[in-house]
C-alpha positions, -999 to 999 in steps of 0.1 A, spaced: 822 756 -200 837 772 -172 866 801 -161 883 808 -127 878 839 -111 907 869 -116 921 844 -143 921 853 -184 897 825 -198 908 821 -237 875 814 -262 888 792 -288 860 789 -322 863 773 -355 837 777 -379 816 749 -401 804 752 -434 816 762 -472 820 800 -462 844 809 -440 840 844 -425 871 873 -422 858 880 -389 838 869 -363 824 891 -336 813 883 -298 784 898 -279 783 905 -243 771 928 -218 759 950 -242 786 953 -260 805 938 -294 840 928 -299 862 914 -328 878 877 -316 915 873 -332 918 854 -366 942 823 -361 937 812 -394 908 806 -417 879 794 -399 897 795 -364 895 823 -340 897 835 -306 892 858 -281 903 862 -240 884 876 -213 901 894 -194 901 885 -152 862 876 -154 846 884 -121 812 868 -125 791 847 -148 790 859 -187 764 850 -216 773 856 -245 764 851 -285 787 846 -313 780 866 -349 792 861 -384 784 869 -418 746 880 -404 743 843 -384 741 844 -349 748 814 -324 723 805 -298 736 819 -265 764 805 -242 773 804 -206 804 808 -193 804 797 -150 828 821 -133 843 804 -100 
């Protein structure tokens, strides 16, 4: 996925499976933030004006995702 430098990037996440998490966290730059829940199983997070590439993971209910990469151009 890619974003434009200094322009907000909205990440939308949908969960799959029988158990729907109440919250999801994103981890990047040695920090953790909660995603905003839009509806059950639907979440979003805004990267505010990214300036450089970002590698991140998502986690919920003690399960972590593979690493994802946001390319900033």
